[in-house]
C-alpha positions as YAML, in Angstrom:
chain: A
units: angstrom
residues:
- id: 1
  name: MET
  ca: [36.70, 185.33, 101.08]
- id: 2
  name: ASN
  ca: [36.84, 188.89, 99.83]
- id: 3
  name: ASN
  ca: [33.48, 190.04, 98.46]
- id: 4
  name: ASN
  ca: [30.59, 191.63, 100.37]
- id: 5
  name: LYS
  ca: [28.68, 188.32, 100.54]
- id: 6
  name: ASP
  ca: [31.63, 186.58, 102.13]
- id: 7
  name: LEU
  ca: [32.16, 189.43, 104.59]
- id: 8
  name: SER
  ca: [28.47, 189.31, 105.47]
- id: 9
  name: LEU
  ca: [28.80, 185.59, 106.26]
- id: 10
  name: LEU
  ca: [31.79, 186.28, 108.48]
- id: 11
  name: ALA
  ca: [29.84, 188.98, 110.29]
- id: 12
  name: GLU
  ca: [26.86, 186.67, 110.88]
- id: 13
  name: ILE
  ca: [29.04, 183.89, 112.23]
- id: 14
  name: ALA
  ca: [30.95, 186.33, 114.44]
- id: 15
  name: HIS
  ca: [27.71, 187.87, 115.72]
- id: 16
  name: MET
  ca: [26.29, 184.50, 116.68]
- id: 17
  name: TYR
  ca: [29.48, 183.41, 118.41]
- id: 18
  name: TYR
  ca: [30.56, 186.61, 120.15]
- id: 19
  name: GLU
  ca: [27.26, 188.46, 120.70]
- id: 20
  name: GLU
  ca: [24.80, 185.62, 121.21]
- id: 21
  name: GLY
  ca: [27.28, 183.42, 123.05]
- id: 22
  name: ALA
  ca: [26.68, 180.36, 120.88]
- id: 23
  name: LYS
  ca: [29.18, 177.50, 120.95]
- id: 24
  name: GLN
  ca: [31.23, 176.73, 117.85]
- id: 25
  name: SER
  ca: [29.32, 173.46, 117.43]
- id: 26
  name: GLU
  ca: [26.02, 175.37, 117.47]
- id: 27
  name: VAL
  ca: [27.31, 177.85, 114.89]
- id: 28
  name: ALA
  ca: [28.50, 174.96, 112.70]
- id: 29
  name: GLU
  ca: [25.04, 173.34, 112.86]
- id: 30
  name: ALA
  ca: [23.24, 176.61, 112.11]
- id: 31
  name: PHE
  ca: [25.32, 177.32, 109.00]
- id: 32
  name: ASN
  ca: [25.74, 173.67, 107.99]
- id: 33
  name: ILE
  ca: [29.52, 173.79, 108.06]
- id: 34
  name: SER
  ca: [32.20, 171.94, 110.01]
- id: 35
  name: ARG
  ca: [33.37, 173.14, 113.43]
- id: 36
  name: SER
  ca: [36.94, 173.56, 112.14]
- id: 37
  name: LEU
  ca: [35.60, 175.86, 109.41]
- id: 38
  name: VAL
  ca: [33.80, 177.94, 112.06]
- id: 39
  name: SER
  ca: [37.12, 178.43, 113.86]
- id: 40
  name: LYS
  ca: [38.79, 179.44, 110.59]
- id: 41
  name: TYR
  ca: [35.99, 181.91, 109.76]
- id: 42
  name: LEU
  ca: [36.24, 183.49, 113.24]
- id: 43
  name: SER
  ca: [39.98, 183.99, 112.72]
- id: 44
  name: ARG
  ca: [39.31, 185.63, 109.35]
- id: 45
  name: ALA
  ca: [36.72, 187.87, 110.96]
- id: 46
  name: ARG
  ca: [39.41, 189.16, 113.34]
- id: 47
  name: GLU
  ca: [42.00, 189.51, 110.58]
- id: 48
  name: SER
  ca: [39.63, 191.48, 108.35]
- id: 49
  name: GLY
  ca: [38.68, 193.87, 111.14]
- id: 50
  name: ILE
  ca: [35.07, 192.73, 111.43]
- id: 51
  name: VAL
  ca: [35.83, 191.62, 114.97]
- id: 52
  name: GLU
  ca: [38.04, 193.67, 117.31]
- id: 53
  name: ILE
  ca: [39.01, 192.14, 120.63]
- id: 54
  name: ILE
  ca: [39.72, 194.81, 123.25]
- id: 55
  name: ILE
  ca: [41.25, 193.75, 126.53]
- id: 56
  name: HIS
  ca: [40.33, 196.19, 129.29]
- id: 57
  name: ASP
  ca: [43.30, 195.74, 131.59]
- id: 58
  name: ASP
  ca: [43.43, 199.17, 133.24]
- id: 59
  name: PHE
  ca: [43.07, 197.52, 136.64]
- id: 60
  name: LEU
  ca: [46.17, 195.44, 135.87]
- id: 61
  name: HIS
  ca: [48.15, 198.19, 134.18]
- id: 62
  name: PRO
  ca: [46.64, 201.53, 135.24]
- id: 63
  name: HIS
  ca: [49.27, 203.72, 133.63]
- id: 64
  name: ARG
  ca: [49.20, 202.46, 130.07]
- id: 65
  name: ASN
  ca: [47.82, 205.81, 128.85]
- id: 66
  name: LEU
  ca: [50.67, 207.65, 130.58]
- id: 67
  name: GLU
  ca: [53.14, 205.39, 128.80]
- id: 68
  name: LYS
  ca: [51.53, 206.04, 125.43]
- id: 69
  name: LYS
  ca: [51.57, 209.79, 126.00]
- id: 70
  name: LEU
  ca: [55.25, 209.73, 126.97]
- id: 71
  name: LYS
  ca: [56.14, 207.71, 123.86]
- id: 72
  name: VAL
  ca: [54.23, 210.02, 121.54]
- id: 73
  name: LYS
  ca: [55.20, 213.37, 123.06]
- id: 74
  name: PHE
  ca: [58.90, 212.58, 123.46]
- id: 75
  name: ASP
  ca: [59.33, 210.11, 120.58]
- id: 76
  name: LEU
  ca: [60.57, 207.38, 122.91]
- id: 77
  name: THR
  ca: [60.98, 203.77, 121.82]
- id: 78
  name: ASN
  ca: [59.18, 202.72, 124.97]
- id: 79
  name: ALA
  ca: [58.04, 204.01, 128.35]
- id: 80
  name: ILE
  ca: [57.28, 201.99, 131.46]
- id: 81
  name: VAL
  ca: [55.40, 203.66, 134.32]
- id: 82
  name: VAL
  ca: [54.75, 202.19, 137.76]
- id: 83
  name: PRO
  ca: [52.45, 203.67, 140.42]
- id: 84
  name: ALA
  ca: [54.02, 206.43, 142.52]
- id: 85
  name: GLN
  ca: [54.52, 205.57, 146.19]
- id: 86
  name: GLU
  ca: [54.84, 207.71, 149.30]
- id: 87
  name: ASP
  ca: [57.61, 205.43, 150.51]
- id: 88
  name: LYS
  ca: [60.55, 206.33, 148.27]
- id: 89
  name: GLN
  ca: [62.34, 203.04, 148.86]
- id: 90
  name: VAL
  ca: [59.25, 201.09, 147.82]
- id: 91
  name: GLN
  ca: [58.93, 203.29, 144.74]
- id: 92
  name: LYS
  ca: [62.58, 202.82, 143.81]
- id: 93
  name: LYS
  ca: [62.18, 199.05, 144.17]
- id: 94
  name: ARG
  ca: [59.12, 198.94, 141.94]
- id: 95
  name: VAL
  ca: [60.79, 201.03, 139.24]
- id: 96
  name: ALA
  ca: [63.85, 198.79, 139.45]
- id: 97
  name: ASN
  ca: [61.71, 195.66, 139.18]
- id: 98
  name: ALA
  ca: [59.97, 196.99, 136.07]
- id: 99
  name: ALA
  ca: [63.35, 197.88, 134.55]
- id: 100
  name: VAL
  ca: [64.71, 194.36, 135.13]
- id: 101
  name: LYS
  ca: [61.70, 192.75, 133.45]
- id: 102
  name: PHE
  ca: [62.15, 195.00, 130.43]
- id: 103
  name: LEU
  ca: [65.90, 194.41, 130.26]
- id: 104
  name: LEU
  ca: [65.53, 190.62, 130.38]
- id: 105
  name: ARG
  ca: [62.96, 190.73, 127.57]
- id: 106
  name: LYS
  ca: [65.29, 192.76, 125.38]
- id: 107
  name: MET
  ca: [68.54, 190.93, 126.08]
- id: 108
  name: GLU
  ca: [69.59, 188.37, 123.49]
- id: 109
  name: ASP
  ca: [71.97, 185.48, 124.16]
- id: 110
  name: LYS
  ca: [75.16, 187.35, 123.27]
- id: 111
  name: ALA
  ca: [74.05, 190.85, 124.21]
- id: 112
  name: ILE
  ca: [76.58, 193.44, 125.29]
- id: 113
  name: VAL
  ca: [75.08, 195.57, 128.06]
- id: 114
  name: ALA
  ca: [76.74, 198.82, 129.11]
- id: 115
  name: VAL
  ca: [76.13, 199.59, 132.78]
- id: 116
  name: ALA
  ca: [76.20, 203.01, 134.45]
- id: 117
  name: PRO
  ca: [76.20, 203.57, 138.22]
- id: 118
  name: GLY
  ca: [73.11, 204.47, 140.22]
- id: 119
  name: THR
  ca: [71.07, 203.59, 143.27]
- id: 120
  name: THR
  ca: [68.05, 202.48, 141.24]
- id: 121
  name: ILE
  ca: [70.24, 200.34, 139.00]
- id: 122
  name: TYR
  ca: [71.68, 198.75, 142.13]
- id: 123
  name: SER
  ca: [68.11, 197.97, 143.22]
- id: 124
  name: MET
  ca: [67.59, 196.11, 139.95]
- id: 125
  name: ILE
  ca: [70.00, 193.34, 140.98]
- id: 126
  name: SER
  ca: [67.79, 191.81, 143.67]
- id: 127
  name: SER
  ca: [64.82, 191.79, 141.26]
- id: 128
  name: ILE
  ca: [66.53, 189.42, 138.83]
- id: 129
  name: PRO
  ca: [64.76, 186.03, 139.03]
- id: 130
  name: SER
  ca: [66.98, 183.17, 140.17]
- id: 131
  name: THR
  ca: [66.00, 181.23, 137.05]
- id: 132
  name: ALA
  ca: [67.22, 183.97, 134.68]
- id: 133
  name: LYS
  ca: [70.56, 183.05, 133.12]
- id: 134
  name: ASN
  ca: [72.47, 184.42, 130.12]
- id: 135
  name: HIS
  ca: [75.92, 182.85, 130.00]
- id: 136
  name: ASP
  ca: [77.03, 184.59, 126.80]
- id: 137
  name: ALA
  ca: [75.95, 188.13, 127.74]
- id: 138
  name: LEU
  ca: [78.64, 190.67, 128.58]
- id: 139
  name: PHE
  ca: [78.19, 193.51, 131.08]
- id: 140
  name: VAL
  ca: [80.57, 196.43, 130.56]
- id: 141
  name: SER
  ca: [81.28, 199.32, 132.90]
- id: 142
  name: ILE
  ca: [81.02, 202.79, 131.33]
- id: 143
  name: THR
  ca: [82.28, 205.03, 134.14]
- id: 144
  name: GLY
  ca: [85.19, 205.04, 136.50]
- id: 145
  name: GLY
  ca: [84.65, 203.80, 140.02]
- id: 146
  name: LEU
  ca: [87.43, 202.86, 142.35]
- id: 147
  name: GLY
  ca: [87.90, 203.48, 146.05]
- id: 148
  name: ASN
  ca: [85.72, 203.15, 149.11]
- id: 149
  name: LYS
  ca: [83.05, 205.77, 148.32]
- id: 150
  name: GLN
  ca: [79.57, 204.47, 147.44]
- id: 151
  name: MET
  ca: [80.98, 201.05, 146.59]
- id: 152
  name: ASP
  ca: [77.58, 199.42, 146.26]
- id: 153
  name: ILE
  ca: [76.60, 201.60, 143.28]
- id: 154
  name: GLN
  ca: [79.91, 201.82, 141.46]
- id: 155
  name: SER
  ca: [79.68, 200.77, 137.83]
- id: 156
  name: ASN
  ca: [82.26, 198.00, 138.25]
- id: 157
  name: VAL
  ca: [80.41, 196.57, 141.24]
- id: 158
  name: LEU
  ca: [77.10, 196.61, 139.36]
- id: 159
  name: CYS
  ca: [78.65, 194.83, 136.37]
- id: 160
  name: ASP
  ca: [79.96, 192.17, 138.72]
- id: 161
  name: LEU
  ca: [76.58, 191.73, 140.42]
- id: 162
  name: PHE
  ca: [74.69, 191.51, 137.11]
- id: 163
  name: ALA
  ca: [77.21, 188.95, 135.86]
- id: 164
  name: GLN
  ca: [76.93, 186.90, 139.04]
- id: 165
  name: LYS
  ca: [73.13, 186.80, 139.01]
- id: 166
  name: LEU
  ca: [72.87, 185.92, 135.31]
- id: 167
  name: GLU
  ca: [76.03, 183.79, 135.23]
- id: 168
  name: ALA
  ca: [77.23, 186.10, 132.48]
- id: 169
  name: LYS
  ca: [80.56, 187.78, 131.66]
- id: 170
  name: LYS
  ca: [81.86, 191.18, 132.76]
- id: 171
  name: LEU
  ca: [84.38, 193.79, 131.69]
- id: 172
  name: GLU
  ca: [85.32, 196.37, 134.33]
- id: 173
  name: LEU
  ca: [86.79, 199.85, 133.91]
- id: 174
  name: HIS
  ca: [89.68, 200.07, 136.36]
- id: 175
  name: ALA
  ca: [89.86, 203.82, 136.78]
- id: 176
  name: PRO
  ca: [88.72, 206.36, 139.39]
- id: 177
  name: VAL
  ca: [85.57, 208.43, 138.96]
- id: 178
  name: THR
  ca: [87.54, 211.65, 138.59]
- id: 179
  name: LEU
  ca: [91.17, 212.77, 138.40]
- id: 180
  name: ASP
  ca: [93.05, 215.79, 139.73]
- id: 181
  name: SER
  ca: [93.32, 217.60, 136.39]
- id: 182
  name: GLU
  ca: [92.25, 217.56, 132.76]
- id: 183
  name: GLU
  ca: [95.79, 216.57, 131.77]
- id: 184
  name: ALA
  ca: [95.68, 213.55, 134.10]
- id: 185
  name: LYS
  ca: [92.35, 212.52, 132.58]
- id: 186
  name: ASN
  ca: [93.73, 212.73, 129.04]
- id: 187
  name: ILE
  ca: [96.64, 210.49, 129.99]
- id: 188
  name: MET
  ca: [94.32, 208.00, 131.69]
- id: 189
  name: MET
  ca: [91.93, 207.93, 128.71]
- id: 190
  name: SER
  ca: [94.83, 207.17, 126.37]
- id: 191
  name: GLN
  ca: [95.80, 204.03, 128.24]
- id: 192
  name: THR
  ca: [95.25, 200.79, 126.30]
- id: 193
  name: SER
  ca: [93.35, 199.08, 129.12]
- id: 194
  name: ILE
  ca: [90.95, 202.03, 129.49]
- id: 195
  name: LYS
  ca: [90.38, 202.40, 125.75]
- id: 196
  name: LYS
  ca: [89.69, 198.67, 125.45]
- id: 197
  name: VAL
  ca: [86.82, 198.81, 127.93]
- id: 198
  name: LEU
  ca: [85.26, 202.02, 126.62]
- id: 199
  name: ASN
  ca: [85.57, 200.88, 123.00]
- id: 200
  name: LYS
  ca: [83.76, 197.67, 123.91]
- id: 201
  name: ALA
  ca: [81.08, 199.73, 125.69]
- id: 202
  name: LYS
  ca: [80.57, 201.74, 122.49]
- id: 203
  name: THR
  ca: [79.57, 198.51, 120.72]
- id: 204
  name: ALA
  ca: [76.91, 197.71, 123.33]
- id: 205
  name: ASP
  ca: [73.45, 196.59, 122.24]
- id: 206
  name: ILE
  ca: [71.85, 198.00, 125.37]
- id: 207
  name: ALA
  ca: [72.82, 200.57, 127.99]
- id: 208
  name: ILE
  ca: [71.28, 200.84, 131.46]
- id: 209
  name: VAL
  ca: [71.71, 204.35, 132.85]
- id: 210
  name: GLY
  ca: [70.52, 206.39, 135.80]
- id: 211
  name: ILE
  ca: [69.88, 210.12, 135.70]
- id: 212
  name: GLY
  ca: [71.05, 212.44, 138.45]
- id: 213
  name: GLY
  ca: [68.76, 215.31, 139.45]
- id: 214
  name: ASN
  ca: [69.31, 218.91, 140.45]
- id: 215
  name: PRO
  ca: [70.68, 220.10, 142.86]
- id: 216
  name: VAL
  ca: [72.03, 216.83, 144.22]
- id: 217
  name: TYR
  ca: [73.02, 215.34, 140.85]
- id: 218
  name: SER
  ca: [74.05, 211.71, 141.15]
- id: 219
  name: THR
  ca: [74.87, 210.20, 144.52]
- id: 220
  name: MET
  ca: [78.36, 209.26, 143.40]
- id: 221
  name: ALA
  ca: [79.20, 212.57, 141.70]
- id: 222
  name: ASN
  ca: [78.10, 214.49, 144.76]
- id: 223
  name: SER
  ca: [80.26, 212.31, 147.01]
- id: 224
  name: TYR
  ca: [83.34, 213.11, 144.91]
- id: 225
  name: MET
  ca: [82.79, 216.86, 144.77]
- id: 226
  name: GLY
  ca: [85.17, 217.32, 147.68]
- id: 227
  name: GLN
  ca: [88.09, 216.77, 145.31]
- id: 228
  name: MET
  ca: [87.44, 220.10, 143.61]
- id: 229
  name: ASN
  ca: [85.64, 223.37, 144.24]
- id: 230
  name: ALA
  ca: [82.28, 221.83, 145.08]
- id: 231
  name: GLU
  ca: [80.57, 225.18, 145.63]
- id: 232
  name: ASP
  ca: [81.30, 226.35, 142.08]
- id: 233
  name: GLU
  ca: [80.18, 223.08, 140.51]
- id: 234
  name: LEU
  ca: [76.98, 222.63, 142.51]
- id: 235
  name: ASN
  ca: [75.93, 226.23, 141.82]
- id: 236
  name: HIS
  ca: [76.79, 226.17, 138.13]
- id: 237
  name: PRO
  ca: [73.85, 227.94, 136.41]
- id: 238
  name: GLU
  ca: [73.68, 225.61, 133.42]
- id: 239
  name: ILE
  ca: [73.72, 222.23, 135.16]
- id: 240
  name: VAL
  ca: [70.34, 220.49, 135.52]
- id: 241
  name: GLY
  ca: [71.68, 217.01, 136.33]
- id: 242
  name: ASP
  ca: [73.92, 214.25, 135.05]
- id: 243
  name: ILE
  ca: [73.90, 211.08, 133.02]
- id: 244
  name: CYS
  ca: [76.80, 208.65, 133.40]
- id: 245
  name: TYR
  ca: [78.51, 211.37, 135.51]
- id: 246
  name: ASN
  ca: [78.40, 213.82, 132.60]
- id: 247
  name: PHE
  ca: [76.86, 217.09, 133.81]
- id: 248
  name: ILE
  ca: [74.28, 218.29, 131.25]
- id: 249
  name: ASP
  ca: [72.35, 221.50, 130.60]
- id: 250
  name: LYS
  ca: [68.62, 221.89, 129.89]
- id: 251
  name: ASN
  ca: [69.11, 220.75, 126.30]
- id: 252
  name: GLY
  ca: [71.03, 217.63, 127.21]
- id: 253
  name: LYS
  ca: [74.35, 219.11, 126.13]
- id: 254
  name: LEU
  ca: [77.64, 218.71, 127.98]
- id: 255
  name: VAL
  ca: [78.27, 221.64, 130.32]
- id: 256
  name: ASP
  ca: [81.65, 223.36, 130.17]
- id: 257
  name: CYS
  ca: [82.67, 222.86, 133.79]
- id: 258
  name: GLU
  ca: [85.64, 221.58, 135.77]
- id: 259
  name: TRP
  ca: [83.96, 218.29, 136.69]
- id: 260
  name: ASN
  ca: [83.34, 217.29, 133.06]
- id: 261
  name: LYS
  ca: [86.98, 217.97, 132.25]
- id: 262
  name: ARG
  ca: [88.16, 215.48, 134.88]
- id: 263
  name: VAL
  ca: [85.53, 212.74, 135.00]
- id: 264
  name: ILE
  ca: [86.21, 209.26, 133.61]
- id: 265
  name: SER
  ca: [83.12, 208.25, 131.68]
- id: 266
  name: ILE
  ca: [81.75, 207.34, 128.28]
- id: 267
  name: GLU
  ca: [81.06, 210.45, 126.15]
- id: 268
  name: LEU
  ca: [77.53, 211.69, 125.44]
- id: 269
  name: ASP
  ca: [77.97, 211.16, 121.68]
- id: 270
  name: SER
  ca: [78.86, 207.52, 122.32]
- id: 271
  name: ILE
  ca: [75.76, 207.05, 124.50]
- id: 272
  name: LYS
  ca: [73.60, 208.31, 121.63]
- id: 273
  name: LYS
  ca: [74.99, 205.66, 119.29]
- id: 274
  name: ILE
  ca: [74.04, 202.71, 121.51]
- id: 275
  name: PRO
  ca: [70.89, 201.18, 119.93]
- id: 276
  name: LEU
  ca: [68.83, 200.95, 123.10]
- id: 277
  name: VAL
  ca: [69.51, 203.23, 126.07]
- id: 278
  name: ILE
  ca: [67.24, 202.46, 129.02]
- id: 279
  name: ALA
  ca: [67.00, 205.22, 131.60]
- id: 280
  name: VAL
  ca: [65.88, 204.13, 135.07]
- id: 281
  name: ALA
  ca: [64.94, 207.26, 137.02]
- id: 282
  name: GLU
  ca: [62.22, 208.20, 139.48]
- id: 283
  name: GLY
  ca: [61.30, 211.20, 141.61]
- id: 284
  name: LYS
  ca: [60.07, 214.70, 140.76]
- id: 285
  name: GLU
  ca: [63.49, 216.16, 141.58]
- id: 286
  name: LYS
  ca: [64.70, 214.48, 138.40]
- id: 287
  name: VAL
  ca: [62.06, 215.85, 136.03]
- id: 288
  name: GLU
  ca: [64.35, 218.58, 134.65]
- id: 289
  name: SER
  ca: [67.28, 216.24, 134.09]
- id: 290
  name: ILE
  ca: [65.11, 213.51, 132.53]
- id: 291
  name: TYR
  ca: [63.57, 216.11, 130.23]
- id: 292
  name: ALA
  ca: [67.03, 217.36, 129.30]
- id: 293
  name: SER
  ca: [68.21, 213.81, 128.58]
- id: 294
  name: ILE
  ca: [65.23, 213.31, 126.27]
- id: 295
  name: LYS
  ca: [65.86, 216.63, 124.49]
- id: 296
  name: GLY
  ca: [69.48, 215.66, 123.99]
- id: 297
  name: ASN
  ca: [68.44, 212.31, 122.42]
- id: 298
  name: LEU
  ca: [70.39, 210.50, 125.12]
- id: 299
  name: ILE
  ca: [67.76, 207.90, 126.03]
- id: 300
  name: ASP
  ca: [65.36, 205.63, 124.14]
- id: 301
  name: VAL
  ca: [63.38, 204.05, 126.96]
- id: 302
  name: LEU
  ca: [62.25, 205.58, 130.24]
- id: 303
  name: VAL
  ca: [61.31, 203.54, 133.31]
- id: 304
  name: THR
  ca: [59.81, 205.79, 135.98]
- id: 305
  name: ASP
  ca: [56.90, 206.39, 138.38]
- id: 306
  name: SER
  ca: [53.51, 207.93, 137.58]
- id: 307
  name: ALA
  ca: [54.12, 211.22, 139.42]
- id: 308
  name: THR
  ca: [57.37, 211.83, 137.54]
- id: 309
  name: ALA
  ca: [55.72, 210.81, 134.24]
- id: 310
  name: SER
  ca: [52.84, 213.25, 134.79]
- id: 311
  name: ALA
  ca: [55.23, 216.07, 135.65]
- id: 312
  name: LEU
  ca: [57.20, 215.39, 132.47]
- id: 313
  name: LEU
  ca: [54.06, 215.57, 130.36]
- id: 314
  name: GLU
  ca: [53.26, 218.98, 131.81]
- id: 315
  name: LYS
  ca: [56.50, 220.43, 130.44]
...
């Protein structure tokens, strides 16, 4: 059916069914055709554009327009926005839950998932359904994380927890977050065991990262500042936040500072090459650092709250 007469017939059938509320059997009798042909004609009416079905689900997903605006303005692959909450812990949990749902949809059977540290990423673990399993997936740590500080959000711990919940595999990076000097870092990064993990992380299909805000930066980075001149680092004029413990400026570029010379983490250029980088970050204090991460092409997907999303759109 491709001429005007055929299209007119489709329109009449569609009008009787959708507008007048007639049953398919009644339409079939009126046009002297079979019921199965009515169903076929209704499908063609949708395919040709005569009929458009619009689902008004704003009450189910009130922030769909915010998501669309974020995707268009910042050229993101996807954006997921949950309602902002006065209770920060509730908000963090809801963002984490949305991030888990997205991650599980995107993960294939043999996916390699690079995991960065973060409190919101830690919150994702408890949101994984007990029925979700992916035995052939591999979770890889992309930052150092040894010792007793902030153990629950260390990258290695998160990899282990993800692997446990999904009955998947893990590959941990057995190195501290930061070393005493740039020379010590270079030696550590040249070790076969360290290179093996980071090289595997560079082949990841997906990366889950948090974004530290200014002036606190990430929880872990801030807790390790005592090993160097914390005052100089925290007051550095160019730093707006961090991603995977890499301190970045307003353009998402690596800042020339003492911390970045000593930290054990995947490089920014390697993050950019991972096909799907999902940033899980909420709170207005992170607007500048999220914006910087977007400008630096460091993330593809943003999972956040509505207040943070609105503030980003105002920039």
